[in-house]
Each structure stands twice: as C-alpha cells, then as structure tokens.
N, C-alpha and C positions, 0 to 999 in steps of 0.2 A: 584804273586797271593796270596791272603789270603783266608783261609778256615774259615768259620763261625760256622760250626757245625760238630760234629762226630756222626755217627749213627752206632751203634752196633746192629747186629742181631745175637740172640743165638737160638740154637735149642728150639723148643716150650716147651720141658719139663724141661728146665734149666732156673733158675732165678738168677740174679746177687745178691750176698751176701750183698754188701754194696756200695763201690764207684767206680767211674771211675777215674784214675789218668793218667795224662800226664806228661812225662819226656822229658828233652832235651837230646842231645846226650852225655852229660857229666854226666847224672844221676840226675841232679837237678830237683826236683819236681816243676812243673809250675802251674798246675791246679789240683784241686780235686773237684769232684761234686757228689752229690748224683744223682743216676740215675733218668731220667725222662722218663716215658713211653710214646710212640707215640700212635697212635690209633690202632696199632697192639700190641698184648700182648708180643711178644718176641723181640721188638725193643726198644732201649734205645737211647736217644739223649742227647748230651752234648754240650752246646754253648761254642765256643772258638773263639779266635782272634789271629792266629799265623802267623808269617811271613815264607817265605821259610826256610826249613831246615829239619833235620832229628829229628823225635820224637818217643817216645815209649808210647804206650797206654797200660795200666795195668787194668785188671778187675779180680774180684774174683767170682768164680762160685763154690758152694759146698766146700768151704775152700781150693780151688786150685787157684793159681794165674797164670794168662795167660797174656803174653806181646806180643804185636804185634808192628813191626817197621812201621812207617808211614813216607813217604817222601812227602814234599810239595815243589813243584818247579813251 
C-alpha cells in the first residue's frame, strides 16, 4: 500500500518554523517540503508517494526539531 499524503496536526498555538522532511531508515533525506496549511489552522499536509517501509518525519517548531517514526505496510 502506498501513502499519498502526510497530515501533521500541532497544538493550535504552535506553528511550524520551516519545512517538513522525510528520511528513510538509513537517514537519507527523501523529501523536503514547505508546509501547506489545510482548512484548519493547525494542520499541515505534505504530498508524498512512498512504498512500504520505515520512515522518519522531521518537523521544526520554535527552533526545536521533532522526529516521528512512521511505518508503511
């Protein structure tokens, strides 16, 4: 199964600083995107096209980087 989008929801008082980044399990940068707001103020969407595997999503909020592991299977 392939995933077409990633949607990130942050607390309403926090804004992403810059970019959403996607890395593979070896640490290679696969995708970088400026965030796109949805119709809700605290939601951000990134268009992707990734096969099954382990990935890491990196976002920056108030000069702090947050990384979340995502498994597509």
